[in-house]
TORFI-781105 format. One record per atom (N, C-alpha, C): residue number from 0; x, y, z. Coordinates in steps of 0.001 Angstrom, whole numbers. Example, Ala and Ser with C-alpha at 12.3 -4.5 7.8 and 13.67 -1.06 7.14 Angstrom:
<rs>
+-----+---------+---------+---------+
: pos :       X :       Y :       Z :
+-----+---------+---------+---------+
:   0 :   13190 :   -5690 :    7800 :
:   0 :   12300 :   -4500 :    7800 :
:   0 :   13200 :   -3300 :    7800 :
:   1 :   12850 :   -2250 :    7080 :
:   1 :   13670 :   -1060 :    7140 :
:   1 :   12900 :      30 :    7870 :
+-----+---------+---------+---------+
</rs>
This chain:
<rs>
+-----+---------+---------+---------+
: pos :       X :       Y :       Z :
+-----+---------+---------+---------+
:   0 :   10052 :    4906 :   -2871 :
:   0 :   10148 :    3470 :   -3032 :
:   0 :    9766 :    2791 :   -1722 :
:   1 :    9020 :    1718 :   -1818 :
:   1 :    8532 :    1019 :    -634 :
:   1 :    9411 :    -188 :    -349 :
:   2 :    9708 :    -386 :     926 :
:   2 :   10466 :   -1571 :    1343 :
:   2 :    9749 :   -2277 :    2479 :
:   3 :    9754 :   -3603 :    2412 :
:   3 :    9272 :   -4435 :    3505 :
:   3 :   10456 :   -5271 :    3969 :
:   4 :   10791 :   -5152 :    5228 :
:   4 :   11952 :   -5853 :    5754 :
:   4 :   11522 :   -6742 :    6907 :
:   5 :   11697 :   -8055 :    6698 :
:   5 :   11347 :   -9027 :    7739 :
:   5 :   12547 :   -9283 :    8643 :
:   6 :   12260 :   -9675 :    9864 :
:   6 :   13299 :  -10078 :   10801 :
:   6 :   12704 :  -11058 :   11803 :
:   7 :   13591 :  -11749 :   12503 :
:   7 :   13133 :  -12633 :   13573 :
:   7 :   13187 :  -14120 :   13255 :
:   8 :   13534 :  -14452 :   12025 :
:   8 :   13643 :  -15866 :   11685 :
:   8 :   14864 :  -16496 :   12321 :
:   9 :   14942 :  -17819 :   12237 :
:   9 :   16093 :  -18515 :   12792 :
:   9 :   15802 :  -19978 :   13015 :
:  10 :   16667 :  -20598 :   13782 :
:  10 :   16563 :  -22022 :   14092 :
:  10 :   15972 :  -22194 :   15487 :
:  11 :   14973 :  -23051 :   15579 :
:  11 :   14326 :  -23300 :   16870 :
:  11 :   13958 :  -24773 :   16949 :
:  12 :   13921 :  -25304 :   18156 :
:  12 :   13521 :  -26703 :   18333 :
:  12 :   12004 :  -26835 :   18295 :
:  13 :   11546 :  -27992 :   17949 :
:  13 :   10113 :  -28259 :   17940 :
:  13 :    9526 :  -27944 :   19314 :
:  14 :    8376 :  -27289 :   19294 :
:  14 :    7741 :  -26866 :   20536 :
:  14 :    8115 :  -25460 :   20968 :
:  15 :    9115 :  -24905 :   20317 :
:  15 :    9569 :  -23569 :   20672 :
:  15 :    8762 :  -22462 :   20016 :
:  16 :    9229 :  -21231 :   20208 :
:  16 :    8523 :  -20055 :   19712 :
:  16 :    9472 :  -19111 :   19000 :
:  17 :    8914 :  -18369 :   18075 :
:  17 :    9627 :  -17285 :   17402 :
:  17 :    8647 :  -16154 :   17155 :
:  18 :    9177 :  -14945 :   17066 :
:  18 :    8356 :  -13790 :   16721 :
:  18 :    8960 :  -13092 :   15516 :
:  19 :    8219 :  -13055 :   14453 :
:  19 :    8655 :  -12380 :   13241 :
:  19 :    8120 :  -10950 :   13229 :
:  20 :    8919 :  -10064 :   12650 :
:  20 :    8510 :   -8681 :   12468 :
:  20 :    8705 :   -8291 :   11010 :
:  21 :    7883 :   -7362 :   10558 :
:  21 :    8034 :   -6833 :    9203 :
:  21 :    7730 :   -5346 :    9245 :
:  22 :    8731 :   -4552 :    8939 :
:  22 :    8584 :   -3108 :    8945 :
:  22 :    8461 :   -2595 :    7514 :
:  23 :    7469 :   -1763 :    7286 :
:  23 :    7229 :   -1174 :    5974 :
:  23 :    7717 :     260 :    5990 :
:  24 :    8511 :     623 :    5005 :
:  24 :    9029 :    1986 :    4944 :
:  24 :    8927 :    2520 :    3524 :
:  25 :    9057 :    3844 :    3403 :
:  25 :    8994 :    4477 :    2097 :
:  25 :    7902 :    5523 :    2052 :
:  26 :    7567 :    5910 :     848 :
:  26 :    6573 :    6948 :     631 :
:  26 :    5180 :    6327 :     657 :
:  27 :    4690 :    6093 :    1843 :
:  27 :    3433 :    5373 :    2031 :
:  27 :    2302 :    6357 :    2290 :
:  28 :    1189 :    6144 :    1591 :
:  28 :      -2 :    6942 :    1870 :
:  28 :    -877 :    6227 :    2897 :
:  29 :   -1177 :    4973 :    2629 :
:  29 :   -1948 :    4180 :    3591 :
:  29 :   -1690 :    2699 :    3352 :
:  30 :   -1806 :    1925 :    4445 :
:  30 :   -1631 :     479 :    4370 :
:  30 :   -2952 :    -181 :    4693 :
:  31 :   -3417 :   -1019 :    3818 :
:  31 :   -4653 :   -1767 :    4071 :
:  31 :   -4295 :   -3072 :    4774 :
:  32 :   -4555 :   -4183 :    4141 :
:  32 :   -4269 :   -5470 :    4774 :
:  32 :   -2768 :   -5752 :    4779 :
:  33 :   -2333 :   -6452 :    5803 :
:  33 :    -967 :   -6943 :    5887 :
:  33 :   -1049 :   -8437 :    6189 :
:  34 :      -6 :   -9144 :    5838 :
:  34 :     -82 :  -10579 :    6072 :
:  34 :    1244 :  -11280 :    6017 :
:  35 :    1199 :  -12526 :    6371 :
:  35 :    2355 :  -13414 :    6301 :
:  35 :    1997 :  -14618 :    5438 :
:  36 :    2944 :  -14978 :    4615 :
:  36 :    2843 :  -16171 :    3786 :
:  36 :    4122 :  -16967 :    3980 :
:  37 :    4094 :  -18225 :    3600 :
:  37 :    5319 :  -19025 :    3731 :
:  37 :    5465 :  -19965 :    2546 :
:  38 :    6709 :  -20336 :    2295 :
:  38 :    6996 :  -21276 :    1221 :
:  38 :    8030 :  -22270 :    1703 :
:  39 :    7603 :  -23521 :    1805 :
:  39 :    8504 :  -24596 :    2196 :
:  39 :    9221 :  -25129 :     956 :
:  40 :   10362 :  -25769 :    1143 :
:  40 :   11106 :  -26312 :      -9 :
:  40 :   10242 :  -27241 :    -853 :
:  41 :   10204 :  -26983 :   -2147 :
:  41 :    9441 :  -27831 :   -3062 :
:  41 :    7952 :  -27625 :   -3044 :
:  42 :    7491 :  -26619 :   -2308 :
:  42 :    6050 :  -26382 :   -2208 :
:  42 :    5698 :  -24973 :   -2670 :
:  43 :    4412 :  -24759 :   -2913 :
:  43 :    3957 :  -23438 :   -3302 :
:  43 :    3831 :  -22538 :   -2087 :
:  44 :    3872 :  -21239 :   -2337 :
:  44 :    3670 :  -20276 :   -1262 :
:  44 :    2240 :  -20396 :    -763 :
:  45 :    2072 :  -20339 :     560 :
:  45 :     747 :  -20474 :    1145 :
:  45 :     490 :  -19390 :    2176 :
:  46 :    -780 :  -19128 :    2385 :
:  46 :   -1195 :  -18136 :    3369 :
:  46 :    -907 :  -18639 :    4777 :
:  47 :    -400 :  -17747 :    5613 :
:  47 :    -276 :  -18037 :    7046 :
:  47 :   -1370 :  -17272 :    7794 :
:  48 :   -1360 :  -15954 :    7647 :
:  48 :   -2339 :  -15123 :    8348 :
:  48 :   -2373 :  -13738 :    7729 :
:  49 :   -3529 :  -13087 :    7851 :
:  49 :   -3660 :  -11710 :    7402 :
:  49 :   -4350 :  -10882 :    8480 :
:  50 :   -4161 :   -9571 :    8397 :
:  50 :   -4798 :   -8663 :    9341 :
:  50 :   -5145 :   -7377 :    8602 :
:  51 :   -6371 :   -6896 :    8823 :
:  51 :   -6789 :   -5660 :    8170 :
:  51 :   -6311 :   -4455 :    8967 :
:  52 :   -6498 :   -3279 :    8397 :
:  52 :   -6103 :   -2061 :    9102 :
:  52 :   -6918 :   -1880 :   10380 :
:  53 :   -8092 :   -2471 :   10418 :
:  53 :   -8937 :   -2378 :   11609 :
:  53 :   -8679 :   -3462 :   12630 :
:  54 :   -7804 :   -4411 :   12283 :
:  54 :   -7425 :   -5445 :   13232 :
:  54 :   -8124 :   -6781 :   13061 :
:  55 :   -8954 :   -6929 :   12048 :
:  55 :   -9583 :   -8230 :   11806 :
:  55 :   -8549 :   -9195 :   11250 :
:  56 :   -8564 :  -10412 :   11767 :
:  56 :   -7547 :  -11390 :   11403 :
:  56 :   -8141 :  -12612 :   10707 :
:  57 :   -7282 :  -13272 :    9957 :
:  57 :   -7648 :  -14508 :    9273 :
:  57 :   -6432 :  -15420 :    9292 :
:  58 :   -6662 :  -16703 :    9585 :
:  58 :   -5559 :  -17654 :    9690 :
:  58 :   -5821 :  -18875 :    8824 :
:  59 :   -4744 :  -19456 :    8325 :
:  59 :   -4847 :  -20773 :    7728 :
:  59 :   -5178 :  -21766 :    8835 :
:  60 :   -5937 :  -22783 :    8498 :
:  60 :   -6423 :  -23713 :    9515 :
:  60 :   -5298 :  -24324 :   10344 :
:  61 :   -4195 :  -24656 :    9712 :
:  61 :   -3118 :  -25350 :   10424 :
:  61 :   -2370 :  -24437 :   11395 :
:  62 :   -2597 :  -23132 :   11306 :
:  62 :   -1920 :  -22181 :   12180 :
:  62 :   -2820 :  -21681 :   13314 :
:  63 :   -4110 :  -21931 :   13206 :
:  63 :   -5033 :  -21430 :   14224 :
:  63 :   -4678 :  -22000 :   15589 :
:  64 :   -4638 :  -21127 :   16576 :
:  64 :   -4329 :  -21556 :   17933 :
:  64 :   -2847 :  -21590 :   18258 :
:  65 :   -2009 :  -21549 :   17227 :
:  65 :    -557 :  -21566 :   17469 :
:  65 :     101 :  -20242 :   17077 :
:  66 :    -401 :  -19625 :   16024 :
:  66 :     185 :  -18381 :   15518 :
:  66 :    -758 :  -17213 :   15808 :
:  67 :    -174 :  -16044 :   16065 :
:  67 :    -951 :  -14829 :   16278 :
:  67 :    -353 :  -13697 :   15464 :
:  68 :   -1188 :  -13089 :   14627 :
:  68 :    -738 :  -11946 :   13843 :
:  68 :   -1219 :  -10677 :   14523 :
:  69 :    -393 :   -9651 :   14498 :
:  69 :    -761 :   -8355 :   15061 :
:  69 :     -47 :   -7271 :   14261 :
:  70 :    -467 :   -6029 :   14469 :
:  70 :     189 :   -4936 :   13764 :
:  70 :     196 :   -3686 :   14622 :
:  71 :    1185 :   -2857 :   14350 :
:  71 :    1298 :   -1554 :   14987 :
:  71 :    1198 :    -536 :   13857 :
:  72 :      41 :      74 :   13702 :
:  72 :    -167 :     994 :   12586 :
:  72 :     731 :    2231 :   12677 :
:  73 :    1043 :    2648 :   13879 :
:  73 :    1903 :    3819 :   14044 :
:  73 :    3325 :    3541 :   13555 :
:  74 :    3723 :    2271 :   13629 :
:  74 :    5076 :    1903 :   13206 :
:  74 :    5087 :    1218 :   11841 :
:  75 :    3918 :    1097 :   11214 :
:  75 :    3839 :     392 :    9917 :
:  75 :    4501 :    -973 :    9999 :
:  76 :    4211 :   -1690 :   11057 :
:  76 :    4867 :   -2968 :   11315 :
:  76 :    3824 :   -4044 :   11609 :
:  77 :    4077 :   -5226 :   11060 :
:  77 :    3228 :   -6382 :   11336 :
:  77 :    4088 :   -7451 :   11994 :
:  78 :    3468 :   -8192 :   12900 :
:  78 :    4179 :   -9208 :   13665 :
:  78 :    3504 :  -10565 :   13478 :
:  79 :    4291 :  -11611 :   13697 :
:  79 :    3738 :  -12953 :   13720 :
:  79 :    4373 :  -13687 :   14891 :
:  80 :    3578 :  -13936 :   15907 :
:  80 :    4033 :  -14732 :   17042 :
:  80 :    3724 :  -16188 :   16741 :
:  81 :    4749 :  -17011 :   16737 :
:  81 :    4595 :  -18427 :   16410 :
:  81 :    4956 :  -19271 :   17623 :
:  82 :    4010 :  -20018 :   18124 :
:  82 :    4213 :  -20889 :   19270 :
:  82 :    4017 :  -22342 :   18868 :
:  83 :    4489 :  -23239 :   19716 :
:  83 :    4326 :  -24682 :   19477 :
:  83 :    4762 :  -25044 :   18056 :
:  84 :    5919 :  -24578 :   17686 :
:  84 :    6394 :  -24792 :   16325 :
:  84 :    6667 :  -26264 :   16046 :
:  85 :    6411 :  -26654 :   14815 :
:  85 :    6590 :  -28035 :   14380 :
:  85 :    7593 :  -28060 :   13221 :
:  86 :    8246 :  -29193 :   13006 :
:  86 :    9184 :  -29264 :   11871 :
:  86 :    8520 :  -28889 :   10541 :
:  87 :    7253 :  -29178 :   10379 :
:  87 :    6568 :  -28838 :    9134 :
:  87 :    6311 :  -27341 :    8980 :
:  88 :    6615 :  -26558 :    9998 :
:  88 :    6535 :  -25100 :    9877 :
:  88 :    7792 :  -24522 :    9236 :
:  89 :    8782 :  -25361 :    9008 :
:  89 :   10014 :  -24900 :    8369 :
:  89 :    9717 :  -24349 :    6986 :
:  90 :   10116 :  -23103 :    6754 :
:  90 :    9823 :  -22438 :    5487 :
:  90 :   10464 :  -21048 :    5491 :
:  91 :   10445 :  -20427 :    4327 :
:  91 :   10747 :  -19001 :    4241 :
:  91 :    9425 :  -18260 :    4432 :
:  92 :    9412 :  -17339 :    5361 :
:  92 :    8206 :  -16586 :    5677 :
:  92 :    8306 :  -15195 :    5033 :
:  93 :    7267 :  -14855 :    4293 :
:  93 :    7232 :  -13599 :    3560 :
:  93 :    6161 :  -12676 :    4122 :
:  94 :    6520 :  -11409 :    4202 :
:  94 :    5588 :  -10377 :    4612 :
:  94 :    4928 :   -9774 :    3363 :
:  95 :    3664 :   -9449 :    3490 :
:  95 :    2916 :   -8830 :    2389 :
:  95 :    2131 :   -7646 :    2910 :
:  96 :    2048 :   -6599 :    2100 :
:  96 :    1236 :   -5431 :    2472 :
:  96 :     531 :   -4897 :    1236 :
:  97 :    -743 :   -4625 :    1386 :
:  97 :   -1526 :   -3967 :     332 :
:  97 :   -1597 :   -2497 :     698 :
:  98 :    -949 :   -1663 :    -105 :
:  98 :    -836 :    -266 :     290 :
:  98 :    -849 :     664 :    -920 :
:  99 :   -1038 :    1930 :    -621 :
:  99 :    -932 :    2961 :   -1649 :
:  99 :     192 :    3908 :   -1258 :
: 100 :     854 :    4441 :   -2261 :
: 100 :    1973 :    5338 :   -2011 :
: 100 :    1527 :    6790 :   -2109 :
: 101 :    2420 :    7667 :   -1691 :
: 101 :    2070 :    9074 :   -1679 :
: 101 :    1745 :    9640 :   -3042 :
: 102 :    2483 :    9190 :   -4060 :
: 102 :    2284 :    9741 :   -5404 :
: 102 :    1081 :    9112 :   -6116 :
: 103 :     691 :    7920 :   -5721 :
: 103 :    -439 :    7217 :   -6340 :
: 103 :   -1378 :    6748 :   -5239 :
: 104 :   -1894 :    7682 :   -4488 :
: 104 :   -2661 :    7381 :   -3275 :
: 104 :   -3952 :    6628 :   -3591 :
: 105 :   -4411 :    6715 :   -4844 :
: 105 :   -5673 :    6105 :   -5251 :
: 105 :   -5519 :    4650 :   -5691 :
: 106 :   -4290 :    4170 :   -5772 :
: 106 :   -4012 :    2841 :   -6307 :
: 106 :   -3407 :    1953 :   -5234 :
: 107 :   -4091 :     850 :   -4894 :
: 107 :   -3581 :     -86 :   -3896 :
: 107 :   -2853 :   -1217 :   -4609 :
: 108 :   -1632 :   -1437 :   -4180 :
: 108 :    -822 :   -2491 :   -4793 :
: 108 :    -242 :   -3396 :   -3720 :
: 109 :      93 :   -4608 :   -4123 :
: 109 :     714 :   -5578 :   -3226 :
: 109 :    2228 :   -5426 :   -3255 :
: 110 :    2808 :   -5432 :   -2064 :
: 110 :    4255 :   -5404 :   -1920 :
: 110 :    4689 :   -6587 :   -1057 :
: 111 :    5901 :   -7084 :   -1364 :
: 111 :    6418 :   -8256 :    -667 :
: 111 :    7800 :   -7995 :    -110 :
: 112 :    8076 :   -8609 :    1034 :
: 112 :    9426 :   -8620 :    1546 :
: 112 :   10229 :   -9730 :     892 :
: 113 :   11512 :   -9801 :    1244 :
: 113 :   12387 :  -10805 :     649 :
: 113 :   12346 :  -12132 :    1400 :
: 114 :   11738 :  -12123 :    2561 :
: 114 :   11562 :  -13364 :    3310 :
: 114 :   12581 :  -13564 :    4413 :
: 115 :   12177 :  -14330 :    5406 :
: 115 :   13071 :  -14712 :    6499 :
: 115 :   12886 :  -16207 :    6748 :
: 116 :   13988 :  -16915 :    6905 :
: 116 :   13948 :  -18363 :    7026 :
: 116 :   13675 :  -18789 :    8464 :
: 117 :   12707 :  -19667 :    8604 :
: 117 :   12416 :  -20296 :    9889 :
: 117 :   12680 :  -21783 :    9745 :
: 118 :   13536 :  -22304 :   10603 :
: 118 :   13865 :  -23722 :   10585 :
: 118 :   13524 :  -24318 :   11944 :
: 119 :   12689 :  -25343 :   11938 :
: 119 :   12276 :  -26001 :   13170 :
: 119 :   12858 :  -27408 :   13171 :
: 120 :   13702 :  -27685 :   14141 :
: 120 :   14339 :  -28993 :   14223 :
: 120 :   13522 :  -29924 :   15125 :
: 121 :   13589 :  -31202 :   14796 :
: 121 :   12810 :  -32186 :   15571 :
: 121 :   13610 :  -32741 :   16739 :
+-----+---------+---------+---------+
</rs>
């Protein structure tokens, strides 16, 4: 069974920084893309950033220059460094991984964490 566990959320003042982590565990064969998404109250879930197994990154326009996604393939962990946080960044942040498991190594599926809350006060 695969688990994605996020950590690092919390309350921060506007202009501050937070670093989110997401560790993937279980019977994993390989992990392809990993990413972060967020969902603010009353809004749909939206892309924050993604990173491929080779390290290529993609960001939503509003996060470019403020957020940095990275990953440690040896630890099956993805990170999101968030700087210059704004009140509108307040949301539940979800980790996502496209991966295959040991028993079904030929099938890539999406897995999600349960989310970590980030609250930015003005």
